[in-house]
C-alpha positions in Angstrom: 6.1 6.2 25.0 3.7 4.1 27.3 0.3 2.8 26.4 -1.7 5.4 28.5 0.0 8.3 26.7 -0.6 6.8 23.3 -4.2 6.1 24.2 -4.8 9.7 25.2 -3.0 10.9 22.1 -5.1 8.8 19.7 -8.3 9.7 21.5 -7.7 13.3 20.3 -7.6 12.3 16.6 -10.2 14.1 14.5 -9.5 13.6 10.8 -6.5 11.2 10.4 -5.0 9.7 7.3 -2.9 6.5 7.4 0.0 5.6 5.3 1.2 2.0 5.3 4.7 1.6 4.1 6.1 -1.3 2.2 6.6 -4.8 3.7 3.6 -4.5 6.0 2.3 -8.0 5.1 4.4 -11.0 6.5 7.6 -8.9 6.6 7.3 -8.1 2.9 7.3 -11.7 1.7 5.4 -11.0 -1.5 6.6 -7.4 -1.9 10.2 -8.7 -2.2 9.3 -11.6 -4.6 7.2 -9.3 -6.8 9.5 -6.2 -6.3 9.8 -3.4 -8.8 13.5 -4.3 -9.4 12.3 -7.7 -10.7 9.9 -6.2 -13.2 10.9 -5.7 -16.9 10.8 -2.5 -18.8 7.3 -1.8 -19.9 8.3 -1.3 -23.5 10.1 -4.7 -23.6 7.1 -6.4 -22.0 4.8 -5.0 -24.6 7.0 -5.6 -27.6 8.7 -8.9 -26.7 6.9 -12.2 -26.1 10.0 -13.8 -24.7 10.2 -11.0 -22.0 6.5 -11.6 -21.1 7.0 -15.4 -20.9 10.1 -15.0 -18.7 8.3 -12.7 -16.4 5.3 -14.9 -16.0 7.5 -17.9 -15.5 9.0 -16.1 -12.6 5.8 -15.1 -10.9 3.2 -17.8 -11.8 4.5 -20.3 -9.2 4.3 -17.6 -6.5 0.7 -16.8 -7.4 -0.3 -20.5 -7.9 1.1 -21.5 -4.5 0.0 -18.5 -2.5 -2.9 -16.6 -4.1 -5.3 -15.5 -2.9 -3.2 -14.1 0.0 -4.9 -14.8 3.3 -5.8 -11.7 5.3 -3.3 -11.1 8.2 -4.1 -10.0 11.7 -2.5 -6.6 10.9 -4.8 -6.0 8.0 -7.9 -7.1 10.0 -7.0 -4.4 12.6 -6.6 -1.8 9.9 -10.0 -2.7 8.4 -11.5 -2.3 11.8 -9.8 1.0 12.4 -10.8 2.6 9.1 -14.5 2.1 10.0 -14.1 5.1 12.3 -15.4 8.4 10.9 -12.2 10.0 12.3 -10.1 8.0 9.8 -10.2 9.6 6.4 -8.6 6.7 4.6 -5.5 4.6 4.0 -2.7 5.2 1.5 -1.2 1.7 1.0 2.2 1.3 -0.6 2.0 -2.5 -0.6 0.8 -4.4 -3.7 -0.8 -7.5 -2.1 -4.3 -6.0 -2.7 -5.7 -7.5 0.5 -7.3 -4.3 1.9 -8.9 -3.4 -1.4 -10.4 -6.8 -1.8 -11.9 -6.9 1.7 -13.1 -3.3 1.9 -12.2 -0.9 -1.0 -13.8 2.2 0.5 -11.1 4.9 1.2 -8.2 2.6 0.3 -5.6 3.9 -2.2 -3.3 1.2 -3.4 -0.8 3.7 -4.6 1.4 1.4 -6.6 -1.4 -0.8 -7.8 -2.1 -4.3 -6.6 -1.6 -7.9 -7.8 -5.3 -8.7 -7.6 -6.0 -7.8 -11.2 -4.4 -8.3 -14.6 -5.1 -6.0 -17.5 -4.3 -5.9 -21.2 -1.7 -3.3 -22.2 -3.2 -3.3 -25.7 -7.0 -2.9 -25.2 -7.4 -2.4 -21.4 -9.5 -5.5 -20.8 -9.0 -6.7 -17.2 -9.2 -10.1 -15.5 -9.0 -11.1 -11.9 -5.7 -12.7 -10.9 -7.7 -15.7 -9.6 -9.2 -16.2 -13.0 -5.8 -15.8 -14.5 -4.3 -18.5 -12.3 -7.2 -20.9 -13.1 -6.4 -20.5 -16.8 -2.7 -21.5 -16.5 -0.9 -21.2 -19.8 -3.4 -18.7 -21.2 -1.7 -15.4 -21.0 -3.4 -13.8 -24.1 -6.1 -11.2 -23.6 -9.5 -12.8 -24.1 -10.8 -9.7 -25.8 -8.1 -8.7 -28.4 -6.2 -12.0 -28.3 -2.9 -10.1 -27.9 -0.4 -11.6 -25.5 0.0 -8.5 -23.4 -1.8 -9.2 -20.2 0.1 -7.8 -17.1 -0.4 -7.3 -13.4 -1.9 -3.9 -12.5 1.4 -2.7 -10.9 3.8 -0.3 -12.5 6.7 -1.8 -14.5 10.0 -0.1 -15.1 9.3 3.0 -17.3 5.7 3.4 -15.9 4.5 6.1 -13.5 2.1 5.7 -10.6 -1.4 6.3 -11.7 -2.1 10.1 -11.6 -5.6 9.6 -10.3 -4.3 7.7 -7.3 -1.7 10.5 -6.6 -4.5 13.1 -6.9 -6.7 11.2 -4.4 -3.7 10.8 -2.1 -3.0 14.6 -2.2 -6.7 15.3 -1.6 -6.7 13.0 1.5 -3.5 14.6 2.9 -4.9 18.1 2.3 -8.1 17.2 4.1 -6.6 15.5 7.2 -5.5 17.2 10.3 -3.0 14.5 11.3 -1.1 11.8 9.6 0.0 8.4 10.9 2.8 6.5 9.0 3.2 2.8 9.8 6.8 1.8 9.0 8.3 -1.7 8.8 12.0 -1.1 8.1 12.4 2.0 5.9 10.5 5.1 4.6 10.3 5.5 0.8 11.0 8.9 -0.9 7.3 9.1 -1.9 6.2 8.8 1.7 8.7 11.5 2.7 7.1 13.8 0.1 3.7 13.1 1.5 4.9 13.8 5.1 6.3 17.1 3.8 2.9 18.0 2.3 1.2 17.5 5.6 3.9 19.4 7.5 3.6 22.4 5.2 0.0 22.7 6.2 0.9 22.8 9.9 -0.6 19.4 10.6 0.8 16.7 13.0 2.7 13.6 11.8 3.2 10.4 13.8 5.7 7.9 12.5 5.3 4.5 14.1 8.2 2.0 13.7 9.6 -0.8 15.7 12.9 -0.7 13.8 15.7 1.7 14.2 15.4 4.0 11.3 17.9 6.7 10.4 16.1 10.0 10.1 19.2 12.1 9.8 18.7 12.7 6.0 15.4 14.4 6.4 15.8 17.9 4.8 12.7 19.5 6.2 11.5 20.8 9.6 10.6 17.9 11.9 9.1 19.9 14.7 5.6 18.6 14.2 6.8 15.0 13.7 6.4 12.6 16.6 8.8 9.6 16.1 7.3 6.7 18.0 9.4 3.5 18.5 6.7 1.0 19.2 5.3 -2.3 18.1 3.0 -1.7 15.1 0.7 -4.5 16.2 0.4 -3.1 19.7 -0.1 0.4 18.3 -3.0 -0.8 16.1 -4.6 -2.5 19.2 -4.4 0.9 21.0 -6.0 2.6 18.1 -8.9 0.2 18.1 -9.3 0.6 21.9 -9.1 4.4 21.7 -11.4 4.8 18.8 -13.8 2.0 20.0 -16.6 4.4 20.8 -16.1 6.1 17.4 -16.0 2.9 15.2 -19.2 2.1 13.5 
């Protein structure tokens, strides 16, 4: 698909929701280092101090060396695009927290983000930046229990129900959905796509990688699979929505 066709297509957008798949930031550099597979069972984390110490030993150097994560050009483009009244919001499956820190309005970090720690015992929270500045102090400052954890789901934990609810509401309200895909589509995103399709709304999946869509078990008539550079697509969105970005 060439630029002029995409430009005309985007110009017709009215109420669009964006889904950003995993590994959007620096090819998933931090998503992979802080991946779900590397997280302990939540019950072990809460009940076993050694489990907590081992987990923090594995992630503290990552945070100390790299946090706060600098905003990428891709995220800068998304932040500009979502200023348009025709963009309902962004459902982000990445945990870097960058969008939420820079402009939290209409951003759903569906799997939480690494920007905050909270106490599993009393609920007290602390910014990750403060946590890093107090190296060696992993205990909650409120209850003194050593159960502080990042605000991302560990094994045995579900995604926050309020974030799922807000995502469903956004998908119900939109008249089109754009999915930005790096290298694969998660089952959760497929379920969101199906929600939109059942309401006879259009879906555009943007990916610059070859993705196998053969296992999709629902009607794809209203899905437009676009093999295109994500960065270039975001540029076209900015250009096409320029007169509608405040």
